[in-house]
C-alpha positions as CSV (number, residue, x, y, z in Angstrom):
1,M,-18.4,-17.2,40.4
2,T,-16.9,-19.9,42.4
3,V,-15.2,-19.3,45.5
4,N,-12.0,-20.0,44.5
5,D,-12.5,-17.0,42.0
6,R,-10.0,-14.7,43.1
7,R,-12.5,-10.8,43.4
8,V,-10.6,-7.9,43.3
9,G,-12.3,-4.7,44.4
10,I,-12.6,-1.3,43.0
11,V,-13.7,2.3,43.6
12,M,-14.9,3.3,40.3
13,N,-15.3,7.6,40.7
14,G,-16.8,9.3,38.8
15,V,-19.4,6.2,37.4
16,T,-21.7,9.0,36.8
17,G,-19.7,10.6,34.3
18,R,-20.9,9.0,30.4
19,M,-16.7,8.3,30.3
20,G,-17.3,6.1,33.6
21,L,-20.8,5.2,33.1
22,R,-21.1,3.9,29.8
23,Q,-17.3,2.7,28.4
24,H,-16.1,2.0,31.5
25,L,-18.7,0.7,34.6
26,E,-20.8,-1.2,31.9
27,R,-18.8,-2.4,28.2
28,S,-16.0,-2.4,30.5
29,I,-16.6,-4.0,34.4
30,V,-20.0,-5.0,33.8
31,A,-19.1,-7.1,31.1
32,I,-15.9,-8.8,32.2
33,R,-18.6,-10.0,35.6
34,E,-21.1,-11.1,32.6
35,Q,-18.9,-13.3,31.6
36,G,-17.7,-14.8,34.4
37,G,-14.1,-12.3,34.7
38,I,-10.4,-13.3,33.0
39,P,-8.5,-15.9,34.2
40,A,-4.8,-15.4,35.5
41,A,-2.1,-16.9,35.5
42,D,-3.0,-19.9,38.2
43,G,-6.0,-20.9,36.5
44,T,-8.4,-19.4,38.5
45,M,-11.2,-16.4,37.3
46,I,-10.1,-12.1,38.6
47,I,-13.4,-11.1,39.6
48,P,-14.8,-6.9,39.4
49,E,-16.4,-6.0,42.0
50,P,-16.9,-2.6,41.4
51,I,-17.6,0.0,44.1
52,L,-20.0,2.7,43.3
53,V,-18.2,6.3,44.2
54,G,-19.9,9.6,43.3
55,R,-21.4,13.0,44.7
56,N,-25.3,11.9,44.2
57,E,-27.0,9.4,45.6
58,L,-29.9,9.5,43.4
59,K,-27.4,8.7,40.6
60,L,-25.7,5.8,42.2
61,K,-28.3,4.2,43.4
62,N,-29.8,4.0,40.1
63,I,-26.6,2.7,38.4
64,A,-25.9,0.3,41.1
65,D,-29.7,-1.1,40.3
66,Q,-29.5,-1.2,37.4
67,Y,-26.8,-2.9,37.4
68,G,-27.6,-5.6,39.4
69,L,-24.1,-4.0,42.0
70,S,-24.9,-3.1,45.3
71,R,-22.0,-1.1,46.6
72,W,-21.6,2.7,46.3
73,T,-21.2,5.5,48.5
74,T,-20.3,9.4,48.2
75,D,-17.7,9.0,50.7
76,L,-14.1,7.7,48.6
77,S,-12.6,7.3,52.4
78,E,-15.8,4.8,53.2
79,A,-14.7,3.3,49.9
80,L,-11.3,3.1,50.0
81,A,-11.0,1.7,53.3
82,E,-13.5,-1.6,52.3
83,P,-10.8,-4.7,53.2
84,D,-11.5,-5.7,49.7
85,V,-10.4,-2.8,47.7
86,E,-7.2,-3.3,45.4
87,I,-8.2,-0.7,42.5
88,Y,-8.8,2.7,43.2
89,F,-10.3,4.1,39.3
90,D,-10.4,7.6,38.4
91,S,-13.1,8.9,35.7
92,Q,-14.2,12.6,37.6
93,L,-13.8,15.9,35.9
94,T,-10.1,16.5,35.6
95,Q,-10.0,19.4,38.4
96,L,-11.3,16.6,40.7
97,R,-8.8,13.8,40.1
98,E,-5.5,14.4,41.9
99,K,-7.0,15.0,44.5
100,G,-8.7,11.4,44.2
101,V,-5.7,10.1,43.7
102,R,-3.8,10.9,46.3
103,A,-6.2,9.7,48.4
104,A,-6.1,6.9,46.9
105,V,-1.7,6.4,47.0
106,E,-2.3,7.3,51.4
107,A,-5.0,4.2,50.9
108,G,-1.9,2.2,49.2
109,K,-4.4,0.9,46.6
110,A,-3.0,0.6,42.8
111,I,-4.7,3.1,40.5
112,Y,-5.9,3.4,37.2
113,C,-7.6,6.6,35.9
114,E,-8.4,8.6,32.6
115,K,-6.5,11.2,31.0
116,P,-5.8,13.7,31.3
117,I,-4.2,13.0,34.7
118,A,-3.9,16.6,35.6
119,E,-4.5,19.9,34.8
120,G,-1.8,20.9,34.4
121,L,2.2,19.9,33.5
122,E,3.2,20.0,36.9
123,A,0.6,18.9,38.7
124,A,1.1,15.7,36.5
125,V,4.7,15.3,36.8
126,D,4.1,15.2,40.6
127,L,1.3,12.9,40.3
128,A,4.1,10.4,38.3
129,R,5.9,10.6,41.4
130,L,4.5,10.1,43.6
131,V,2.8,7.0,42.7
132,R,6.4,5.7,41.4
133,D,7.9,6.8,44.7
134,S,4.8,5.1,46.4
135,G,5.4,1.5,44.4
136,L,1.8,1.3,44.1
137,K,1.0,-0.3,40.1
138,N,-0.9,2.9,38.2
139,G,-1.4,3.1,35.2
140,V,-3.7,5.5,32.4
141,V,-6.8,4.7,30.0
142,Q,-5.3,5.1,26.6
143,D,-8.4,3.5,24.4
144,K,-7.5,4.6,21.4
145,L,-4.5,2.2,20.8
146,S,-7.0,-0.9,21.4
147,L,-9.1,0.0,18.2
148,P,-9.2,-2.5,15.8
149,G,-8.5,0.1,13.3
150,L,-5.2,0.9,15.0
151,R,-4.3,-2.4,16.3
152,K,-4.3,-3.8,12.0
153,L,-2.1,0.2,11.6
154,K,0.3,-1.5,14.5
155,R,0.4,-4.1,12.7
156,L,1.2,-2.6,9.4
157,V,3.8,-0.6,11.0
158,D,4.9,-3.8,12.8
159,G,5.3,-5.6,9.5
160,G,7.6,-2.8,7.4
161,F,4.5,-2.4,4.6
162,F,5.1,1.1,4.6
163,G,9.1,1.5,4.7
164,E,9.9,4.8,5.1
165,I,7.1,6.4,6.9
166,L,6.7,10.4,5.1
167,S,3.7,11.5,7.0
168,V,0.8,10.9,8.7
169,R,-2.6,13.0,8.3
170,G,-5.8,12.9,11.3
171,E,-8.7,13.9,10.8
172,F,-10.7,13.6,14.1
173,G,-14.3,15.4,14.8
174,Y,-17.9,15.7,14.5
175,W,-21.0,18.1,14.6
176,V,-21.5,18.8,18.1
177,F,-25.1,20.7,18.2
178,E,-25.1,24.6,20.5
179,G,-27.8,23.2,22.7
180,D,-30.3,25.6,21.3
181,W,-32.7,23.7,18.6
182,Q,-31.0,20.6,19.7
183,E,-29.9,18.5,22.7
184,A,-26.5,18.6,22.5
185,Q,-23.9,15.6,22.7
186,R,-21.1,16.7,25.5
187,P,-22.1,17.9,28.8
188,A,-21.5,22.4,29.0
189,W,-17.9,21.9,30.4
190,N,-16.0,20.9,27.8
191,Y,-16.6,24.8,26.9
192,K,-15.1,26.3,29.9
193,T,-11.6,26.5,30.1
194,E,-12.5,27.2,33.8
195,E,-14.2,24.0,33.6
196,G,-11.1,21.8,32.5
197,G,-12.5,21.6,29.2
198,G,-11.4,22.1,25.7
199,I,-10.3,19.9,23.1
200,V,-6.7,20.6,22.7
201,V,-6.5,19.4,26.6
202,D,-8.7,16.5,25.3
203,M,-7.7,15.2,22.1
204,F,-3.8,16.2,22.6
205,C,-2.7,13.7,25.6
206,H,-4.6,11.1,23.3
207,W,-2.8,12.5,20.0
208,R,0.9,12.1,22.0
209,Y,-0.1,8.0,22.5
210,V,-0.9,7.5,19.6
211,L,2.1,9.0,17.5
212,D,4.9,8.4,20.7
213,Q,3.8,4.3,20.7
214,I,2.9,3.8,16.9
215,F,4.6,6.3,14.9
216,A,7.6,7.7,16.5
217,P,8.1,10.3,19.4
218,V,6.8,13.4,19.6
219,K,9.9,16.2,18.7
220,S,8.3,19.5,18.1
221,V,4.4,20.8,18.2
222,Y,2.7,23.9,16.5
223,C,-0.8,24.2,17.4
224,Q,-3.8,26.8,16.3
225,G,-6.5,26.7,18.2
226,A,-9.9,28.2,17.8
227,T,-12.9,28.7,19.3
228,H,-15.3,29.5,15.8
229,I,-18.7,28.8,18.4
230,P,-19.3,31.8,21.0
231,T,-21.9,30.7,22.3
232,R,-23.2,27.5,24.0
233,Y,-26.3,26.8,25.6
234,D,-26.1,23.7,28.4
235,E,-27.7,21.6,29.8
236,Q,-30.7,23.7,31.4
237,G,-31.0,25.4,28.3
238,Q,-29.4,29.0,29.2
239,A,-27.0,30.2,26.9
240,Y,-23.2,31.0,27.9
241,Q,-20.0,32.1,27.1
242,A,-17.6,29.3,25.9
243,T,-14.1,30.0,27.3
244,A,-12.6,27.2,25.2
245,E,-11.4,26.4,22.3
246,D,-13.6,23.7,20.4
247,A,-11.4,23.2,17.5
248,A,-7.3,23.0,17.6
249,Y,-5.0,22.3,14.2
250,G,-2.1,20.6,15.2
251,V,1.4,20.3,13.1
252,F,4.1,17.6,15.1
253,E,7.4,16.9,14.2
254,L,8.4,13.5,15.0
255,E,11.4,11.5,15.3
256,G,13.1,10.2,12.0
257,G,11.3,13.1,9.8
258,I,7.8,11.9,10.1
259,I,5.7,15.4,9.4
260,A,2.2,14.5,11.6
261,Q,-0.3,16.3,11.0
262,L,-4.3,16.5,12.9
263,N,-7.0,18.4,13.4
264,S,-9.8,17.6,15.8
265,S,-13.1,19.4,16.1
266,W,-16.3,19.6,17.4
267,T,-17.1,22.2,14.6
268,T,-17.4,20.0,11.8
269,R,-20.0,17.9,9.9
270,V,-18.1,14.4,8.8
271,F,-17.7,13.4,5.7
272,R,-15.2,10.3,5.8
273,D,-15.7,6.7,6.9
274,E,-15.8,6.7,10.5
275,L,-15.4,9.7,13.0
276,V,-11.5,9.1,13.3
277,E,-9.2,8.8,10.6
278,F,-5.2,8.5,10.1
279,Q,-3.7,8.4,7.2
280,V,-0.5,7.3,6.7
281,D,2.3,8.0,3.1
282,G,5.3,6.0,3.8
283,T,7.6,5.0,0.7
284,E,6.8,1.2,-0.2
285,G,3.0,2.0,1.1
286,S,0.2,3.6,2.5
287,A,-2.8,3.2,5.1
288,V,-6.1,4.5,6.5
289,A,-7.4,3.8,9.5
290,G,-10.5,4.7,11.0
291,L,-12.2,3.4,15.0
292,R,-12.3,-0.1,12.5
293,N,-11.4,0.1,9.9
294,C,-7.7,-0.9,8.2
295,R,-7.4,0.2,3.7
296,A,-4.0,-0.2,2.4
297,Q,-2.7,1.0,-1.2
298,H,0.8,-0.6,-1.8
299,R,3.7,0.9,-3.9
300,S,3.2,-1.8,-6.3
301,A,-0.3,-1.1,-6.9
302,T,-0.3,2.3,-7.3
303,P,-2.4,4.5,-9.9
304,K,-0.5,6.6,-11.9
305,P,-3.5,9.6,-11.8
306,V,-2.7,12.3,-14.4
307,W,-3.7,16.2,-13.5
308,N,-7.0,16.7,-15.8
309,P,-9.7,19.3,-14.0
310,D,-11.8,18.8,-17.8
311,L,-12.9,15.5,-17.6
312,P,-14.6,13.7,-14.8
313,A,-12.5,11.2,-12.7
314,A,-12.5,8.2,-14.8
315,Y,-12.1,5.5,-11.2
316,S,-13.1,5.6,-8.0
317,F,-10.3,6.0,-6.0
318,R,-11.6,4.0,-3.1
319,D,-12.0,0.9,-5.4
320,Q,-8.2,0.9,-5.6
321,W,-7.3,0.3,-1.7
322,A,-7.6,-3.0,-0.3
323,E,-9.1,-3.9,3.2
324,V,-7.4,-5.4,5.9
325,P,-7.8,-8.3,7.8
326,D,-9.1,-8.8,11.0
327,N,-6.9,-11.5,11.6
328,E,-7.9,-11.9,15.5
329,V,-11.1,-10.8,17.4
330,F,-11.3,-7.3,18.8
331,D,-13.1,-6.1,21.9
332,N,-14.2,-3.2,23.1
333,G,-11.4,-0.7,23.3
334,F,-12.0,0.1,27.1
335,K,-12.7,-3.8,28.5
336,V,-8.9,-4.6,27.1
337,Q,-7.0,-2.4,28.7
338,W,-8.6,-2.7,31.9
339,E,-8.1,-6.8,31.5
340,M,-4.9,-5.8,31.1
341,F,-4.9,-3.6,34.1
342,L,-6.5,-6.3,36.2
343,R,-3.7,-8.8,35.3
344,H,-1.5,-6.6,35.6
345,V,-2.4,-6.3,39.1
346,V,-3.1,-10.2,40.2
347,D,-0.5,-11.5,38.4
348,D,1.8,-8.9,37.2
349,A,1.5,-9.3,33.4
350,P,3.1,-6.4,31.5
351,F,1.2,-3.0,31.6
352,T,3.2,-0.3,30.0
353,W,0.7,3.4,30.4
354,D,1.6,4.4,33.2
355,F,1.0,7.8,35.3
356,V,4.9,8.8,33.8
357,E,3.1,7.9,30.0
358,G,-0.1,10.5,30.9
359,A,2.7,13.0,32.0
360,K,3.6,12.9,28.8
361,G,0.3,13.7,26.9
362,V,-0.2,16.7,29.6
363,Q,2.7,17.7,28.6
364,L,2.0,18.1,24.9
365,A,-1.4,19.3,25.3
366,E,0.2,22.3,27.5
367,L,2.9,23.1,25.3
368,G,-0.1,23.3,22.3
369,L,-2.0,25.9,23.9
370,Q,1.3,27.3,24.7
371,S,2.0,27.6,20.5
372,W,-1.5,29.1,20.2
373,R,-0.6,31.9,22.6
374,E,2.5,32.1,21.5
375,G,2.0,31.8,17.1
376,R,4.9,29.9,17.2
377,K,6.8,26.4,16.9
378,L,7.6,24.7,20.3
379,E,10.3,22.1,20.4
380,V,8.8,19.2,22.9
381,P,11.5,18.0,25.5
382,A,12.0,14.5,27.5
383,L,10.4,14.7,30.9
384,D,11.5,14.3,33.8
385,I,9.4,14.0,37.1
386,E,13.2,13.6,39.2
387,S,12.3,17.5,38.3
388,R,9.4,20.5,38.0
389,P,9.0,21.1,34.2
C-alpha cells in the first residue's frame, strides 16, 4: 500500500454472522487487501478500509484481531460519521436491514447489501425508490451469477448453443441436521418465520435473478412449500417448533415459453456432483451446470436411448457429456462482485444489480408464499417502483 492508493472506507454491518464473516469480510474484503487492492481506472490501487459494526463487542474485537483490523464499533451512527467512509454494507438479519439502509441514505453513503433487501415487497419497493431518489450508488449481492458453473452456462446461452431453450431444472439443497444428535449447519432463525426464516424467502430471491438474467424474465410462479421437520434444536440445544418451511418446490414460466422447475430443500441428502445443479434442455443441445463445473451435450452427439427395463444399461449416460472448459481464471463469486461494486463507486463502472433488482427477488418470494397459501399459479407483474405494490 502506498500514499497514492485510493482508500475506501466501508462500514460492514453484520460481520459477526456466518455469511458476513466468511464470504464478505474474509474471502472478499480481507482478500482484496491482501492482494494489494484492485486497480482503478487511473492506475492507482483501490484499497478497502473496513469498519466492523455489530451488536457484540467481544465478537467484533476478536474478528478484528484475527484479521489484523483496528476499526470496529457497536454504534452504527458513529461508523457512518467517519470521514473516509464511502460505502455502507449490510449483511444483518433481514428484519434489521431496512433501518441500517435508511441510516446510510441519511448519511449519504453508497449502499451494498445482502438479499433480501427487506422483509416484504412494500418495504423493498420503498427502499428501492428511496435509494434511487437519493442519487446514491447502490447494489445487491447476486453471487450465484459469478459462480464458475453458471458463468460457463451463461457463455453457452450467449453463444446460442441451446438453440431454442425449452426447460430448466434445478436441484438445490442438502440435509441440515436437526441439532439434537449433531450440530445444525444453519442457525435456528432460518426455521422461524417471525425471525425472517424460510427457504422461499432465502432461495427465491436467488432464483429470480438467475432465471431473469441467464435465461428470460419470470412470468408466473407456482410454489408448494413444506415444513418436513417440525421440531429442531437451537444453538443452546433447546427444542423449538419450526414455523418456517424447510423445502419449496417451484414451477416458473419464463418469457418465450421456457418452463423452469426448481427444488430447494434443507431436508434432502445429496446424490449429485454439487450442492446445486441446473439442467438446461434446448433444441440444439443440453447442459448441466453446478457451482464450478458445466457439462454439455450437443444435438449431434446425443445418443438414442431405448427403454428396456429388462436389460442393464450398456453404457454410462454421464460419460456421454463433454466438459465445458474454464477459458478464464475464476475467483470467489462474492469477491468478484465486491470488486465490481468498488469500481462502480470509484470509477462509475457499470453495476446492474441495484435495489430494483433486489426488490424483484422479494417480489418473487412473496408471490411464491402466496401461491403456496392459495394453491394456485400466480402471474408475476412488472415491478413498478413508482407506486406501491
